[in-house]
N, C-alpha and C positions, 0 to 999 in steps of 0.2 A: 342769316349769325349763321349757320354751320356752314356755309360754302365758303364764309370767310373770316372762322377758324384755318376750315383745311385750307386752304390761300393760305393766311400767312403759319402753316405750320410746317409747308411748303417753302415756301419762303427764306424760314427757317431750320427747313433741313438744309434745303439751299448754299445758303451760308455757313452751314456746318462743313456742310462735301467741299465746298468753294477751299477753307481752309484746310481739310487735311490735306483734298488735291496739294495746295502749295507750301503743302509741308513735307507731300511725297516727292516733290519736286526738288527741294530747299534737298536732301537726303539722300537725290538718286543724283544730284547737280555736284557733290561732294565725292559724291563715290566716282562718278564718271573721273570727271576734275583731278583726283587722290589716285583713283585710277592708270587715268595719260602720261601725270607723273610721273610715280613709281615705273611706267611701261619706258618711256621715255627716256628719265634719269638713268635705268640701267642699262638702259642698248648704249646710253653715250657713255656712262660709265667704261662697260665691256669694249666697244670699239674702241676708248682711250690706250686701254689695255694693246688691246689685239695690237694696234698702231703704234705704238712705245714698243710693247718688245719686236718687231717686223721688222723698226728703224732701225733697234739692235743687235737682232741676230741675223735677222733674212734680207734688209734693202743690201746692204752692199756683198755682199754671194750675189742674191741675181741681178745686181746692176755690175758683174766683174762677169757674169753667165749672159748676158743679150749683151755687152758688147764684145765679146768673146763670138757672138753667132752676126751682129752686125758691120761689123766690122774685122779686118786684114791687116798684120805689120807687115809695115815696109820700111827695107835698112836703107837709107842717106847717110852720105856722108858730111862727115862737118863742115865742107865747104860749100857743100850744094846745100844746108840745110833752110835756106834763108829763101834760096830763092826753090824750093819748091812750095817754103808754102804761103809763096805766092802767086805762086801758077796754081795753083790748086781753087785760086779767088773765094774762099774759104772764114770767117775768123780764126784768128789763129785760137783762139776758145771749143773751138770744138777739136781741136787733136790733142792726143794724147800722144807728149814726146818724152822718151825713155835714152838714155847713155850709156853706154856701153865701152866700159874702160878695156874691156880684153880684149874688143872687136874692132875699137875706135868709129864705134858707129852709131849715127841716132837710130833708136827704133820709132817710126814714126804710126799713127792710122787715128782714122776718121771716126769723130764720137757726137756723128752728129742724128742719128739715131736714136743712140740712145741718150743725146744728150732731150732730144721733142717726147719723148715716153720719161724721162725724167722729168722737164716739167708739170706735163701731167699730172705729179704726183699730188699734185697738193690737192687743186679742183676733181678727179674723180676724187680723193682722200673727203670731201667737202661731197659730192654728189652722192656719194653710198653714207653718208653720214643722214646725209638731209634724209635720202630714198628713206635710208632703215629709221631717225625720227618721224617723215608718215609714217610707215607703214605699222608700228609701232602706235602710233595715235590710233589710224586704223579699228586694226584689231583691239585697242580696248573700245570700241565706239561701237561695234560690230559687236561685240558683248555683249553695253549697255543695249543694245536694238534685243537684244533677248529678251529681254523682260513688257518686252509690246507680247512675244508670241505667249510668254506665261502670262498676260492680260490678259488675250485674245482668251487662250484656251479657259482661262477661270470665267471668263462668260461666259460662254459657251458654256463651259458646264453647270457653271449656275443658270441659264438658259435648261439646258437640259436634265436638271437634276435640283433643285433648289431644297432637297433636302439633305445631300453634302457639306460639310463644309468644304466655304472655300482654304486652300492651304497654296497658299504661294514661298517664295523667297523669303529669308530674312531681310534683305534691302525692303524686299514692298512690303512690314508689314501694315506702315499705316495703311494705304488701298488695302488688305487685306481686311482687318478690321473696319473697311468702309462696307466694303464687297459682303459680311458675312453682318452687319447691322442690315446692310439692302435685303435682304438675303432674309433676317428676322421678320424687319416688315412686315415685307410681302408676306410671306406666313405667316404674320398675326395675321392680316389685312384679309388673304384666306380664309383663312381661320374665322375674321370676323361674320367675315358672308359668308358665309356655310353655317354658322348658327345666326344669325339676322335671319335667313331662306328659311331653317328649321321650327324660330320659334316663327316664321310668319305665319310658314303653316301649320302651328302650330293652333294660333292666333285663328286659321282661318274653321281647325278645325273645332279648338271651344266658343267661338261664334257660331255653328252651323248650332252644334250643345242648347247652347244657350238662348238661340236664339230658337227653336227646335222649341225649348221647351215651355216655355209661357203663351210659342205659335198655336202646339199641340190641346193645352188647356184650354186657349179662344172661342179655335174648333168645335170642342169639344161641350163644349156651356152652349156656344150660340146650334151647332145638331141639337140638345138637350131641348133648349128654348121650342125651334127649329119644331119636333117630331116630336114635341108635349105636347101642343095647345093647351089641352085640361089641366095645366101646372095653377099650385094655385100664386094667388100673386107675388105673398111674401117666397116664396119659391122662387118663382120669377127672378125679382126685385135682389134674389141672392146670388143667383149666377150671371145672374146679369153685373153683378159690380165687380164677382168674378173675374167677371170675364172682362169689368174695362182696367182692372187692376193687372188683369195679364197681358195687356193688350197696352196700356200706360209703361207698364215695364220692360214690352218686347220696343218700343220707341225713344226707353230712356238706352238701352243695350245701345239700338244704331245710331244714334244721337254723338253717345262716347267713340264708337266707332271712326262715323265719320270730321268730329271733333279732333282725335293726333294726328287723324290723315289730314285737315289740313295745318295742324302744329307741325305736321311731318314738312307738311310740303312748303312752305312761307314762315318769314319770318313770324315773331307775335305780336304786332302793337301795344304796347306804354303804352298809357295818359295817363302819369301821376296827379293827385289833387291831395290835401292836408286831410289828413284823414287824423278821429282820436284812437285812440288802439286799442282800452278798454271798448268802447262801442263796437267796436270793430268785430273784439272776439265774441263779445257777448250774440253780435247780430249773428255771426257762421254756424256757433252752436246751439242758438236759439231752431235752426233748419232741423235737427237730429236731434232734441227732446224724442218728439214722438216714436222713432226707432228707437233708441235708449230707453224707452221705459217698458216697448214692450217688451224688451230682454230685459228688464230688470235693469240696469245699467246708470248709472247717475254720475250726468257729469257736469263736469266744477273747471267753469273760469278763474281766472288769474291774471291782472292784469294791473299796470298801475293807471290813478284814475287823475286827467289832468295831460297828460302824455300824448301827442300826436307824431304821427310818420309818414312820410311823402311817397305814397304808392300809387299805383289805379287798384284801385279797394272793388269792381266785379272783378276781372280779374286772378286778383291775390286770394277775395271770397270763393272760386273755385278750388283755389290751389289746398287753400287750408281747408274745404273743406270736402277735396279725393280725400285728404290725407283722416282727419278728424270721421270722415267715414269709412274708412276701411279699417281704421279705434274703436270703431262700433260692432263694425260684423265681424269682428273678432278678438272682441275682445269676452274674457269667461263670465257669465250671469252672476248678477249683485252683483259684479266690481264698479269703480269707477274709472270714467275718462276725463285726465286733466287737459284743457291745454290752459298754457302759459304762453303773455309774452313778457318778456323783459329786454335789456340796455346794455346789451354786454361794458362790461368796467375797463376788456383791455382794449379793445374792438372799436364800441360808439356802437356799433351792428346792433338792430331791432334781432332779437332772436325765439318764435317762435317755435314751443315744441309742446307735443302731440305726444300723449304715452297712454298705454293701456296695462291691465296684465291682462295673460293669454297667455298660449302655447305661448314658446319661444323661438324668434327663428334665430337657423346658422348661421356662419359666417359664408360663406357658400350662396342661399340665399338671399341675404341683404347686400352683395358686392350687384344682383341680377333685378336684383327689386323693382329701379330705375327703367331697365330694357324698356325700352317702344313697346317690343311685342314681346314680354319674358310674364310667365304667370306660372307661380308654384304649380303643381299639381294637384295638394292637398287642399291649394284655399278650396278646393271645390268642394268642399265638403258641409262648407255655407249656402244656402242654398240663396243668401241674400248678396252673396258674389254679383260684381259688373263679368265685364269680359275683362278684367284684367289690365284695366289701362288707367287709370285715372292718376295710381303716381308715377307715371312716363305725362301725363298733365304736369299736373302738379308741379315737376322736376323744369318740364321745360315755361314754365310761367315766371318760377320762382330766376331762373336763366336769364330771363327774358326781362327781369329787374336786374340786372347784375347780382345775383349773390349764389348763393347755396343749400343744399337740400341732404341732409344723411338721416341712417336711419344706426340707433345699437337696438339689442336684441342682449337682456342680459336677467338670469334670476327671470325669468316671467315676464322680467316687466319687459314693453319693447315703444323707445321714444325714438318719434321726429324730428328733424329740426331742422329750421327753416333760421339761414343766416339772412338779414338787407343788409345792405349797406347806405 
C-alpha cells in the first residue's frame, strides 16, 4: 500500500510539474515571439527611415559623384550626334546628352556603369533589410537561449547547495517556484530520513532496555532457583511464577517488534465479516479488565445494541486493543477508561473512541504518536509500557480498512478516535 501511495504521489507530482512546464513554455514562447517582433519591427522602421532619408538627401548627390567618377564628357556637333550614338552600339538610355547653346555642341557621356549600380540599389536594399531582420531575430533567440544557461546554473547550484533557495529571472518565475518546491521536498525527505534513522536507533535502544529488564529478572530468579536448592516450595513457586511472567513479557516485546516489522514490509490483508458492534467492543475490553483492576481503573463500554459493521474482527480487535492498552497503561489510578462506538451523523462512518484521564499529551507528541519508530521518553515512566509500537500497528490496521485514526488531548483527557468508512 505504501508503495502504491508513493507511486500515486509521484504521478501526481509529475502531472503538476508537466503543468508548470507547459505554463513556463507558454510564457517563454510569448516572450521570445514578442522580443522577435519588437526587434524586427524596430529594425524595419529604422531601415525605412534611413532609406527615405538617403533617397531624399544623399542618393542624388551620390549618384552624380558615381557618374562623374565612372564616365567622361565628350563634345559632339549637332549634325553628328545621331551617328555618334549609333556608333557606340549601346542603348541611348545609357547616354546622358546635354545641349549647350553657347557652344552649339552636345555634351555626351556614357552612364553604363552608373546605371548598373543604380539597378542594384533595390536588390541591395532588400538584401540589407533581410539580413538585418535575420540578425535581429537571431539576437533575440540568442538572448532567450541564455535562459538555458541560467537554468543549468540553477540546477547545478541546487545540487551543490540545497539549503540556498533558487533565484531566477522574472520570466522564469514558474520554473523557479517548481525548483524551490523540489528543493523543499528534497530537504523534507532528507530530514524525514534522518528522523527515521534517529527514531530507529532510539527504538533499538528502547528495545535493548526493555528486553534487558525482564531478561535480567528471568536470569536472576532462575539463578536463585539453581543456586539455592533448599528453598521452600512456596518460595520456589513464587520465583518460578515471577520468572515465567518476565519471560512472557519478553516474548510479548519480541512479538510486538516482529509484528510492526512485518506490517512495515508488506500490505496488511483484510478479511472482512459482519460483526456485532457492541459484542465486539465488550470482547476487546474484557481482555483488559485484570490490568484495569490491578490499577484501580474502571473500563466502561458504550455501544449501540443490534448494530453491525463490516470489518476484519481479528485485526481490528488488535488495533482497538493496542489503543485500549495504551489508555489503561497511562490513565490515572482510580479513573475510568471509556470505549465508545457510534455512527457519525455526517459521514455515516463508525467512530470508535477510547478516552482516559491522565497526563496531557503535548501537540508535538500528538503529531508523532503514530509514527512507527516514535516513543515519547516520558512514557518510560511506567514499567508496563511496551516497545512503543502498539499505536503504529493500530494505525497500519486502520489504514488497511480504509479508515483513519487521530488523537486529541486537552484538560487531562486524551481521546483516540478510529473512523471506519
